[in-house]
C-alpha positions as CSV (number, residue, x, y, z in Angstrom):
1,M,7.1,38.2,-14.7
2,E,9.0,40.6,-12.4
3,R,7.3,42.1,-9.4
4,K,8.1,45.6,-8.2
5,S,6.2,45.6,-4.9
6,K,7.2,43.3,-2.0
7,G,4.7,40.6,-1.0
8,L,2.3,38.5,-2.9
9,T,-1.1,39.5,-4.2
10,A,-4.3,37.8,-2.8
11,K,-4.5,35.8,-6.1
12,E,-0.9,34.7,-5.8
13,K,-1.4,33.6,-2.2
14,T,-4.5,31.7,-3.2
15,F,-2.5,30.1,-6.0
16,C,0.1,29.0,-3.5
17,N,-2.5,27.5,-1.1
18,C,-4.3,25.7,-4.0
19,F,-1.0,24.4,-5.3
20,V,0.0,22.9,-2.0
21,S,-3.4,21.3,-1.7
22,C,-3.7,19.8,-5.2
23,G,-0.2,19.8,-6.7
24,S,-1.4,20.9,-10.1
25,A,-0.1,24.3,-11.4
26,D,-2.9,24.8,-13.9
27,E,-5.7,23.7,-11.5
28,A,-4.3,26.0,-8.8
29,A,-4.0,28.9,-11.2
30,Y,-7.6,28.5,-12.4
31,N,-8.9,28.2,-8.9
32,A,-7.0,31.3,-7.9
33,G,-8.6,33.3,-10.6
34,F,-6.1,33.1,-13.5
35,V,-8.8,32.0,-15.9
36,R,-7.4,33.4,-19.2
37,N,-4.6,30.9,-19.6
38,P,-4.2,28.9,-16.3
39,K,-1.6,26.5,-17.6
40,R,0.8,29.2,-18.7
41,S,0.1,31.3,-15.6
42,G,0.6,28.4,-13.3
43,E,4.0,27.5,-14.9
44,E,5.1,31.2,-14.8
45,L,4.1,31.5,-11.2
46,L,6.0,28.4,-10.2
47,C,9.1,29.8,-11.8
48,R,9.1,32.8,-9.5
49,E,11.3,32.7,-6.4
50,D,8.8,34.4,-4.1
51,I,6.1,32.0,-5.1
52,A,8.4,29.0,-4.6
53,D,9.4,30.3,-1.2
54,E,5.7,30.7,-0.2
55,I,4.9,27.2,-1.4
56,K,7.8,25.8,0.6
57,R,6.7,27.8,3.7
58,L,3.1,26.5,3.3
59,G,4.4,23.0,2.7
60,K,6.3,23.1,6.0
61,C,3.3,24.5,7.8
62,R,1.1,21.7,6.5
63,T,3.9,19.2,6.8
64,S,2.9,18.0,3.4
65,S,4.8,14.8,3.1
66,L,4.0,12.3,0.4
67,S,1.8,10.3,2.7
68,E,-0.3,13.3,3.6
69,I,-0.7,14.2,-0.1
70,A,-1.8,10.6,-0.7
71,T,-4.3,10.9,2.2
72,V,-5.8,14.0,0.6
73,G,-6.1,12.0,-2.6
74,Y,-7.8,9.2,-0.8
75,R,-10.2,11.6,0.9
76,R,-11.1,13.1,-2.5
77,L,-11.7,9.5,-3.9
78,A,-13.8,8.5,-0.8
79,F,-15.9,11.7,-0.5
80,G,-15.6,13.5,-3.8
81,K,-18.5,14.5,-6.0
82,I,-19.3,12.7,-9.3
83,S,-21.6,15.4,-10.7
84,D,-19.1,16.5,-13.4
85,A,-18.7,12.9,-14.6
86,V,-22.5,12.5,-14.7
87,S,-22.7,15.7,-16.7
88,L,-20.1,14.4,-19.1
89,L,-22.3,11.3,-19.8
90,Y,-25.0,13.6,-21.2
91,M,-22.7,15.7,-23.4
92,E,-22.5,14.7,-27.0
93,N,-19.2,16.3,-27.9
94,P,-17.7,18.2,-25.0
95,S,-15.2,20.9,-25.9
96,R,-11.7,20.8,-24.5
97,E,-12.5,23.9,-22.5
98,Q,-15.5,22.2,-20.9
99,L,-13.4,19.1,-20.1
100,E,-10.6,21.2,-18.5
101,H,-13.0,22.7,-16.1
102,M,-14.5,19.4,-14.9
103,D,-13.4,17.7,-11.8
104,L,-12.9,14.1,-13.0
105,F,-10.5,13.1,-10.3
106,L,-12.8,10.2,-9.3
107,V,-12.8,8.8,-12.9
108,S,-10.5,5.8,-13.5
109,E,-11.5,5.1,-17.1
110,I,-13.6,6.5,-19.9
111,K,-14.6,4.4,-22.9
112,R,-16.6,5.1,-26.0
113,P,-17.8,1.8,-27.5
114,K,-18.6,1.6,-31.2
115,D,-22.3,2.2,-30.6
116,G,-21.5,5.8,-29.6
117,S,-22.4,5.5,-25.9
118,M,-20.0,6.4,-23.1
119,E,-18.8,4.2,-20.2
120,I,-17.2,5.8,-17.2
121,K,-15.6,3.8,-14.4
122,F,-14.8,5.3,-11.0
123,F,-12.1,4.5,-8.5
124,D,-13.4,2.3,-5.7
125,R,-14.6,4.5,-2.8
126,L,-14.6,1.6,-0.3
127,K,-10.9,0.9,-1.0
128,A,-10.1,4.6,-0.5
129,L,-12.1,4.5,2.8
130,E,-10.2,1.4,3.9
131,K,-6.9,3.0,3.2
132,L,-7.9,6.1,5.1
133,T,-8.9,4.0,8.2
134,D,-5.7,1.9,7.9
135,D,-3.6,5.0,7.9
136,S,-5.5,6.5,10.8
137,E,-5.0,3.4,12.8
138,K,-1.3,3.5,12.1
139,E,-1.1,7.1,13.3
140,D,-3.0,6.1,16.5
141,R,-0.5,3.4,17.2
142,A,2.5,5.6,16.4
143,T,1.4,8.4,18.8
144,P,2.0,6.4,22.0
145,F,5.3,5.3,20.7
146,Y,6.4,8.9,20.0
147,D,5.0,9.9,23.4
148,A,7.1,7.2,25.1
149,I,10.2,8.5,23.3
150,A,9.5,12.1,24.3
151,K,9.0,11.0,28.0
152,G,12.2,9.0,27.9
153,A,14.1,12.0,26.5
154,E,12.6,14.2,29.2
155,A,13.6,11.7,31.9
156,L,17.1,11.7,30.5
157,R,17.2,15.5,30.6
158,S,16.0,15.5,34.2
159,E,18.7,13.0,35.2
160,T,21.3,15.1,33.5
161,D,20.1,18.3,35.1
162,E,20.2,16.6,38.6
163,S,23.8,15.5,38.1
């Protein structure tokens, strides 16, 4: 998948943004418009150096550390939509293609008992909200600490400059 022109296309840039947000190559490829074979397209895009560089750049811009990625996941759990899971309940035999295009991130478990019905369990939204508020409170407590360090460093610089 060699590129002649310099720079990324709009679809490729969208792929990079989506990948940094969700961490899934095939989901990012599909959302960017690579609908024919998103899994293969996503893997091929990730192997390109220019794409990898853009993902790294975006990652640095968003300072996407593991805790921030987890926070995004908790937000999706706390505020995500369940409409695709509800639609799944009413489908008799969903095709693989239908399932691949559903957002089932909130689903923790799917069971099909012997009677042919379907049970869907969701992750606990309240626990996700609690985790988000706990993390937010930790950040609020950390900020004054970092401010104090910055002020101390500035004071040391001032003392050094005066000497």
